[in-house]
LUMKOLDO-423204 format. One record per atom (N, C-alpha, C): residue number from 1; residue in three letters; chain; atom name; z, x, y. Coordinates in steps of 0.1 Angstrom, whole numbers. Each point is the difference from the previous one (the first is absolute). Layout:
   resi   resn   chain   name      zz      xx      yy
    NUM    ala       A     CA       Z       X       Y
...
END
This chain:
   resi   resn   chain   name      zz      xx      yy
      1    met       A      N   -1018   -1813    -353
      1    met       A     CA     -11       2     -12
      1    met       A      C     -14     -13       8
      2    asp       A      N       4      -6       5
      2    asp       A     CA      -8     -14       3
      2    asp       A      C      -8       3      13
      3    ala       A      N       2      10       9
      3    ala       A     CA     -10       8       9
      3    ala       A      C      -9       6      -5
      4    gln       A      N       3       9     -15
      4    gln       A     CA      -7      11      -4
      4    gln       A      C      -9     -12      -8
      5    asn       A      N       1     -15      -5
      5    asn       A     CA      -7      -8      -6
      5    asn       A      C     -10      -6      11
      6    gln       A      N       5      -1       8
      6    gln       A     CA     -12      -4      14
      6    gln       A      C      -4       9       7
      7    ser       A      N       2      14       0
      7    ser       A     CA     -10       6       0
      7    ser       A      C      -9       6     -10
      8    phe       A      N       3      -3     -10
      8    phe       A     CA     -11       3     -13
      8    phe       A      C     -10     -14       3
      9    ala       A      N       4      -9       4
      9    ala       A     CA     -10     -11       5
      9    ala       A      C      -6      -1       8
     10    arg       A      N       6       7      11
     10    arg       A     CA     -11       3       9
     10    arg       A      C     -11       6      -1
     11    asp       A      N       7      13      -9
     11    asp       A     CA     -10       9      -1
     11    asp       A      C     -10      -6     -10
     12    ala       A      N      -2      -4      -9
     12    ala       A     CA      -5      -7     -12
     12    ala       A      C      -9     -11      10
     13    asp       A      N       0      -9       9
     13    asp       A     CA      -6      -6       8
     13    asp       A      C      -7       9       8
     14    val       A      N       3       9       3
     14    val       A     CA      -7       7      14
     14    val       A      C     -13       6      -9
     15    glu       A      N       4       4     -12
     15    glu       A     CA      -9       8      -5
     15    glu       A      C     -10     -12      -7
     16    val       A      N       5     -11      -7
     16    val       A     CA     -15      -9      -3
     16    val       A      C      -9      -3      10
     17    leu       A      N       4      -5      16
     17    leu       A     CA      -7       0       6
     17    leu       A      C      -9      10      11
     18    val       A      N       7      11      -2
     18    val       A     CA      -5      16       2
     18    val       A      C     -17      -2     -10
     19    arg       A      N       2       1     -14
     19    arg       A     CA      -8      -1      -7
     19    arg       A      C     -11     -10       0
     20    arg       A      N       8     -10       1
     20    arg       A     CA      -9     -17       3
     20    arg       A      C      -9       5      11
     21    ser       A      N       5       3      13
     21    ser       A     CA      -9       5      10
     21    ser       A      C      -9      11       2
     22    met       A      N       6      12      -8
     22    met       A     CA     -13       5      -2
     22    met       A      C     -10      -4      -8
     23    thr       A      N      -3      -7     -10
     23    thr       A     CA      -8      -6     -11
     23    thr       A      C     -10     -10      10
     24    lys       A      N       5      -7       7
     24    lys       A     CA      -1      -8      11
     24    lys       A      C     -11       7      11
     25    gly       A      N       5      10       4
     25    gly       A     CA      -3      10       7
     25    gly       A      C     -19       9      -3
     26    tyr       A      N       7       7     -16
     26    tyr       A     CA     -10       1      -5
     26    tyr       A      C     -15      -8      -2
     27    glu       A      N       3     -15      -3
     27    glu       A     CA      -7      -9      -4
     27    glu       A      C      -6      -2      14
     28    leu       A      N       2      -2      13
     28    leu       A     CA      -5      -4      10
     28    leu       A      C      -7      12       7
     29    phe       A      N       4      13      -2
     29    phe       A     CA      -9      10       2
     29    phe       A      C     -13       5      -9
     30    ser       A      N       2      -5     -12
     30    ser       A     CA     -14       2      -9
     30    ser       A      C      -4     -10       4
     31    leu       A      N       0     -10       5
     31    leu       A     CA      -9     -10       7
     31    leu       A      C      -5       4      12
     32    leu       A      N       9       2       2
     32    leu       A     CA      -8       1      16
     32    leu       A      C     -10      15       3
     33    thr       A      N       7      12      -5
     33    thr       A     CA      -9       8      -3
     33    thr       A      C     -16       7       1
     34    pro       A      N      -3      -8     -13
     34    pro       A     CA     -12      -1      -6
     34    pro       A      C     -14      -3      14
     35    pro       A      N       4      -7       7
     35    pro       A     CA      -8      -8       9
     35    pro       A      C       1       5      12
     36    ala       A      N      12       4       2
     36    ala       A     CA       5      11      13
     36    ala       A      C     -11      12      -2
     37    tyr       A      N       2       9      -9
     37    tyr       A     CA      -2       9      -1
     37    tyr       A      C     -18       0      -1
     38    met       A      N      -7      -7     -10
     38    met       A     CA     -12      -3       3
     38    met       A      C      -7      -1      12
     39    ala       A      N      10     -10      12
     39    ala       A     CA      -6      -1      11
     39    ala       A      C      -3      11       9
     40    leu       A      N      14       9       1
     40    leu       A     CA       5       9      10
     40    leu       A      C     -11      14      -9
     41    val       A      N      -4       4     -10
     41    val       A     CA      -9       6      -5
     41    val       A      C     -16      -2       6
     42    leu       A      N      -3     -16       0
     42    leu       A     CA     -13      -5       2
     42    leu       A      C       2       1      14
     43    ala       A      N       9      -1       7
     43    ala       A     CA      -5       0      14
     43    ala       A      C      -1      11       8
     44    arg       A      N       5       6      -4
     44    arg       A     CA       5      21       0
     44    arg       A      C      -7       7      -3
     45    lys       A      N      -5       0     -13
     45    lys       A     CA      -8      13      -6
     45    lys       A      C     -16      -5      -5
     46    gly       A      N       1     -18      -3
     46    gly       A     CA     -13      -2      -8
     46    gly       A      C       1       0     -13
     47    arg       A      N      -9      -4     -10
     47    arg       A     CA       1      -7      -7
     47    arg       A      C       4      13     -15
     48    gly       A      N     -12      13       6
     48    gly       A     CA       2      12     -10
     48    gly       A      C      13       7       0
     49    his       A      N       8      -4       8
     49    his       A     CA      15       8      -2
     49    his       A      C       9     -10     -10
     50    leu       A      N      -4     -16      -4
     50    leu       A     CA       7      -4     -11
     50    leu       A      C       3       4     -12
     51    thr       A      N       6       6      -5
     51    thr       A     CA      -1       1     -15
     51    thr       A      C      11      -5     -13
     52    ala       A      N      -1      -2      -6
     52    ala       A     CA       8      -7     -11
     52    ala       A      C      16       9      -1
     53    asn       A      N      -5      11       2
     53    asn       A     CA      12       9      -5
     53    asn       A      C       9      -2      12
     54    arg       A      N      -5       3      11
     54    arg       A     CA       2      -6      16
     54    arg       A      C      13     -12       1
     55    phe       A      N     -14      -9      -4
     55    phe       A     CA       6     -15       0
     55    phe       A      C      15      -4     -11
     56    leu       A      N      -1       4      -8
     56    leu       A     CA      13       1     -10
     56    leu       A      C      12       4       5
     57    arg       A      N      -5      14       7
     57    arg       A     CA      13      12       2
     57    arg       A      C       5     -11      12
     58    ala       A      N      -6      -9       7
     58    ala       A     CA       6     -10      12
     58    ala       A      C       5      -9      -4
     59    thr       A      N       0       0      -9
     59    thr       A     CA       0     -14     -10
     59    thr       A      C      20       2      -2
     60    trp       A      N      -1      11     -13
     60    trp       A     CA      10       3       1
     60    trp       A      C      15       5       8
     61    ile       A      N      -8      10       8
     61    ile       A     CA       8       3      11
     61    ile       A      C       6     -10      12
     62    gly       A      N     -10     -11       2
     62    gly       A     CA       1     -13       4
     62    gly       A      C      13      -7      -6
     63    gly       A      N       0      -2     -11
     63    gly       A     CA       8      -9      -6
     63    gly       A      C      15      10      -5
     64    ala       A      N      -3      14       3
     64    ala       A     CA      15       6      -4
     64    ala       A      C       8       2      18
     65    thr       A      N     -10       0       7
     65    thr       A     CA       7      -4      14
     65    thr       A      C       6     -15       5
     66    gly       A      N      -3     -11      -8
     66    gly       A     CA       5     -11       2
     66    gly       A      C      11       0      -9
     67    cys       A      N      -1       9     -11
     67    cys       A     CA      15       0      -9
     67    cys       A      C      10       3      11
     68    val       A      N      -2      16       3
     68    val       A     CA       9       5      12
     68    val       A      C       8     -10       8
     69    gly       A      N     -15      -4       5
     69    gly       A     CA       6      -9      14
     69    gly       A      C       5     -13      -1
     70    gly       A      N       0      -6     -10
     70    gly       A     CA       3     -15     -11
     70    gly       A      C      16       9      -2
     71    gly       A      N       4       9      -6
     71    gly       A     CA      11       2       0
     71    gly       A      C      10       6      12
     72    ala       A      N      -6       7       6
     72    ala       A     CA       9       6      13
     72    ala       A      C      -1     -14       6
     73    phe       A      N     -10     -10       5
     73    phe       A     CA       6      -8       8
     73    phe       A      C      14     -12      -9
     74    glu       A      N      -3       2     -10
     74    glu       A     CA      10      -9     -11
     74    glu       A      C      13       4       3
     75    tyr       A      N       3      13      -2
     75    tyr       A     CA      12       6      -1
     75    tyr       A      C       7       3      12
     76    val       A      N     -10       0      12
     76    val       A     CA       5       0      15
     76    val       A      C       5     -17       5
     77    arg       A      N      -7     -10      -8
     77    arg       A     CA       6     -13       0
     77    arg       A      C      13      -5      -8
     78    ser       A      N       1       9      -8
     78    ser       A     CA      10      -4      -9
     78    ser       A      C      11       6       3
     79    ala       A      N       3      14       6
     79    ala       A     CA      12       5       1
     79    ala       A      C       4      -6       9
     80    tyr       A      N      -4      -9      10
     80    tyr       A     CA       6      -5       8
     80    tyr       A      C       3     -16      -2
     81    ala       A      N      -2      -3     -10
     81    ala       A     CA       4     -14      -4
     81    ala       A      C      14      -3      -8
     82    asp       A      N       5     -14       2
     82    asp       A     CA      12       0      -9
     82    asp       A      C      -6       2     -10
     83    glu       A      N      13      -1     -13
     83    glu       A     CA       0      -9     -17
     83    glu       A      C      -8     -15       0
     84    val       A      N       7      -8       8
     84    val       A     CA      -5     -10       2
     84    val       A      C     -17      -3      -2
     85    thr       A      N      -3       8       9
     85    thr       A     CA     -17      -1       3
     85    thr       A      C      -5       5      -8
     86    leu       A      N       3      15      -3
     86    leu       A     CA      -7       6     -12
     86    leu       A      C      -1     -11      -9
     87    arg       A      N      10      -2      -9
     87    arg       A     CA       3      -6     -13
     87    arg       A      C      -7     -20       2
     88    lys       A      N      -2      -3      10
     88    lys       A     CA     -10     -14       1
     88    lys       A      C     -18       8       3
     89    arg       A      N       1       9       5
     89    arg       A     CA     -17       4      -1
     89    arg       A      C      -6       5     -13
     90    arg       A      N      12       7     -10
     90    arg       A     CA      -1       6      -8
     90    arg       A      C      -5     -14     -11
     91    phe       A      N      11      -7       0
     91    phe       A     CA       0     -14      -6
     91    phe       A      C     -19      -5      -1
     92    leu       A      N       0      -1      15
     92    leu       A     CA     -12     -10       6
     92    leu       A      C     -14       8      -7
     93    asp       A      N       8      13       2
     93    asp       A     CA     -18       8      -6
     93    asp       A      C       2      -1     -16
     94    ala       A      N       9       3      -8
     94    ala       A     CA      -1      -3     -14
     94    ala       A      C      -5     -15      -6
     95    tyr       A      N      -1      -8      10
     95    tyr       A     CA      -5     -19      -5
     95    tyr       A      C     -13      -2      11
     96    asp       A      N      -6      10       6
     96    asp       A     CA      -9      -4       5
     96    asp       A      C     -15       5     -10
     97    ala       A      N      -4     -14      -2
     97    ala       A     CA     -10       0     -13
     97    ala       A      C     -10       1       7
     98    pro       A      N      -4       3      13
     98    pro       A     CA     -16       3       0
     98    pro       A      C      -1      14       5
     99    ser       A      N       8       5       1
     99    ser       A     CA       2      16       7
     99    ser       A      C       5       6     -17
    100    leu       A      N       0      -8      -8
    100    leu       A     CA       5       8     -14
    100    leu       A      C     -12      -3      -6
    101    arg       A      N      -8      -5       7
    101    arg       A     CA     -15      -4     -12
    101    arg       A      C      -9      10       8
    102    ala       A      N       5       4      15
    102    ala       A     CA     -10       8       5
    102    ala       A      C      -1      18      -6
    103    asp       A      N      12      -1      -3
    103    asp       A     CA       7      15      -8
    103    asp       A      C      -8       3     -12
    104    asp       A      N       2     -12      -6
    104    asp       A     CA      -4      -2     -13
    104    asp       A      C     -16       5       0
    105    his       A      N      -9      -8       9
    105    his       A     CA     -14       1       1
    105    his       A      C      -3      16       6
    106    ala       A      N       7       3       7
    106    ala       A     CA      -3      14       7
    106    ala       A      C       3      13     -12
    107    thr       A      N      14      -6     -10
    107    thr       A     CA       4      11     -10
    107    thr       A      C     -17      -2     -10
    108    ile       A      N       0     -12      -2
    108    ile       A     CA     -12       0      -8
    108    ile       A      C     -15       7       5
    109    gly       A      N      -1      -3       9
    109    gly       A     CA     -11       4       8
    109    gly       A      C       2      17       0
    110    ala       A      N       8       8       5
    110    ala       A     CA       3      11      -1
    110    ala       A      C      -5       8     -13
    111    leu       A      N       6      -5     -10
    111    leu       A     CA       2       5     -12
    111    leu       A      C     -17      -4      -7
    112    leu       A      N      -5      -7       3
    112    leu       A     CA     -15      -3      -3
    112    leu       A      C      -6      11       4
    113    phe       A      N      -4       0      17
    113    phe       A     CA     -11       8       4
    113    phe       A      C       9      14      -1
    114    ala       A      N      13       5       0
    114    ala       A     CA       4      15      -3
    114    ala       A      C     -11       5     -16
    115    val       A      N       0     -10      -4
    115    val       A     CA      -6       6     -16
    115    val       A      C     -17      -2       5
    116    leu       A      N      -1     -12       5
    116    leu       A     CA     -18      -1       2
    116    leu       A      C      -6       4       8
    117    thr       A      N       3       7      12
    117    thr       A     CA      -4       7      12
    117    thr       A      C      -2      16      -4
    118    pro       A      N       5       4      -9
    118    pro       A     CA      -2      17      -5
    118    pro       A      C     -10      -4     -17
    119    ala       A      N      -2     -12      -4
    119    ala       A     CA      -8      -5      -8
    119    ala       A      C     -13       2       7
    120    val       A      N      -2      -7       9
    120    val       A     CA      -9      -3      11
    120    val       A      C      -8       9       8
    121    leu       A      N       7      10       7
    121    leu       A     CA      -2       8      11
    121    leu       A      C       6      13      -2
    122    trp       A      N      -2       4     -13
    122    trp       A     CA       5      14      -7
    122    trp       A      C      -4      15       5
    123    lys       A      N     -12       1       1
    123    lys       A     CA      -4       8      11
    123    lys       A      C      -2       4      15
    124    arg       A      N       4      -7       7
    124    arg       A     CA      -2      -7       9
    124    arg       A      C      16       3      12
    125    ala       A      N       9       3      -9
    125    ala       A     CA      13       1       6
    125    ala       A      C       8       7      -8
    126    ser       A      N      10       4       9
    126    ser       A     CA       8       8     -14
    126    ser       A      C       8      -8      -4
    127    thr       A      N      12       5     -10
    127    thr       A     CA       3      -8     -10
    127    thr       A      C      14      -9       8
    128    val       A      N      10       9       5
    128    val       A     CA       4      -8       8
    128    val       A      C       3      -9      11
    129    asn       A      N     -15       5       7
    129    asn       A     CA      -6     -11       7
    129    asn       A      C      -2     -17      -3
    130    leu       A      N      -8       4     -13
    130    leu       A     CA      -5     -11     -10
    130    leu       A      C      12      -4      -2
    131    val       A      N      11       0     -11
    131    val       A     CA       8      -7      -1
    131    val       A      C      13      -4       9
    132    leu       A      N      -2       7      11
    132    leu       A     CA      12      -6       6
    132    leu       A      C     -13     -10       8
    133    gly       A      N      -6       6       6
    133    gly       A     CA      -8     -11      12
    133    gly       A      C      -7     -11     -10
    134    gly       A      N      -3      -1     -12
    134    gly       A     CA       0     -11      -9
    134    gly       A      C      10     -10       3
    135    ala       A      N      13       5      -2
    135    ala       A     CA      13      -8       0
    135    ala       A      C       1      -5       8
    136    gly       A      N      -5       7      15
    136    gly       A     CA       1      -6      12
    136    gly       A      C     -10     -15       3
    137    ile       A      N     -11       5      -6
    137    ile       A     CA     -11     -10       3
    137    ile       A      C       3     -11      -9
    138    gly       A      N       6       0      -8
    138    gly       A     CA       9     -10     -15
    138    gly       A      C       4      -6       7
    139    thr       A      N      14       5       7
    139    thr       A     CA       9      -5       6
    139    thr       A      C      -5     -12      16
    140    ala       A      N      -9       5       4
    140    ala       A     CA      -8      -7      12
    140    ala       A      C      -8     -12     -11
    141    leu       A      N      -2       0     -10
    141    leu       A     CA     -12     -14      -9
    141    leu       A      C       8      -5      -3
    142    gly       A      N      15       3      -7
    142    gly       A     CA       9      -4      -6
    142    gly       A      C       2     -14      11
    143    leu       A      N       5       7      16
    143    leu       A     CA       9     -10       6
    143    leu       A      C     -18     -12       6
    144    val       A      N      -7       9      -1
    144    val       A     CA     -10     -12       6
    144    val       A      C      -3     -11     -10
    145    ser       A      N       3       8     -15
    145    ser       A     CA      -6     -12      -7
    145    ser       A      C      16     -13      -1
    146    his       A      N      10       3       0
    146    his       A     CA      14      -8       4
    146    his       A      C      -4      -4      11
    147    his       A      N      -6       1      11
    147    his       A     CA      -1      -5      13
    147    his       A      C      -7     -12      -3
    148    ala       A      N     -17       2      -6
    148    ala       A     CA      -9      -9      -8
    148    ala       A      C       8      -9      -7
    149    arg       A      N       9       4      -5
    149    arg       A     CA       2     -10      -9
    149    arg       A      C       7     -13       7
    150    thr       A      N       8       7      12
    150    thr       A     CA       8     -10       1
    150    thr       A      C      -9      -9      10
    151    leu       A      N      -8       7       8
    151    leu       A     CA     -12      -8       6
    151    leu       A      C      -4     -11      -7
    152    thr       A      N      -5       0     -14
    152    thr       A     CA      -5      -9      -8
    152    thr       A      C       5      -9      -4
    153    gly       A      N      13      -1       1
    153    gly       A     CA       8     -12      -7
    153    gly       A      C      10       7     -11
    154    asp       A      N       2      11       0
    154    asp       A     CA       8       4      -9
    154    asp       A      C      13       3       2
    155    pro       A      N       3      -4       9
    155    pro       A     CA      13       9       8
    155    pro       A      C      18       5     -15
    156    ala       A      N       5       7       6
    156    ala       A     CA      12       5     -11
    156    ala       A      C       9     -10      -1
    157    pro       A      N       2      -3      -7
    157    pro       A     CA      14     -11       1
    157    pro       A      C      12       5       7
    158    lys       A      N       1     -16       5
    158    lys       A     CA      16       3       4
    158    lys       A      C      12      -2      -8
    159    ile       A      N      11      13       4
    159    ile       A     CA       9       0      -4
    159    ile       A      C      12      -1       5
    160    arg       A      N      10     -10      -3
    160    arg       A     CA      13      -2       4
    160    arg       A      C       7       9       0
    161    ile       A      N       5       6       8
    161    ile       A     CA      11      10       4
    161    ile       A      C      15      -5      -3
    162    pro       A      N       8       9      -6
    162    pro       A     CA      16      -9      -6
    162    pro       A      C       3       3      11
    163    glu       A      N      13     -12       2
    163    glu       A     CA      11       4       9
    163    glu       A      C       9      13      -5
    164    ile       A      N       1      11       6
    164    ile       A     CA      10       6      -5
    164    ile       A      C      11       3      15
    165    pro       A      N      10       0      -5
    165    pro       A     CA       9       4      14
    165    pro       A      C      -1      16       1
    166    val       A      N       1       1      16
    166    val       A     CA       0      17       2
    166    val       A      C      14      -2       6
    167    pro       A      N      11      12      -3
    167    pro       A     CA       3      -2      10
    167    pro       A      C       1       6      12
    168    ser       A      N       7      -9      10
    168    ser       A     CA       1       8      14
    168    ser       A      C       4      15       5
END
């Protein structure tokens, strides 16, 4: 029975780490995709081919790509790690205040822009691209606001990680 409980604990640790990595991948690619797409389109085709619909579609597809890539990377990384390493990484992620605050800012931005983008650009793009692309842009702006707060002297508080014995 003990081996089965350890297997459940390992599976839970891997699941949490993969979900977290998917979130981080979405955030990173939502931040990098819009400027990369704009630079690519402007360099290749010119200003006439840059439309709101294509820009928003590229934004949410880039975020989805980051989500899939981040999850796959973490699954491969966690598949070959031992239980002690997985548990330690899970605890470190759970108490990483700056990362949690970045996630919160990104989520707030995503929700806000998923609603505001369709309201502003209603006739310029399809509904799916407006909502999902707006969420991607909001995620990127939320991350930028988190890092701006950190740079201007408002860092996230330090949290002491409790010492929990992990069986080896």
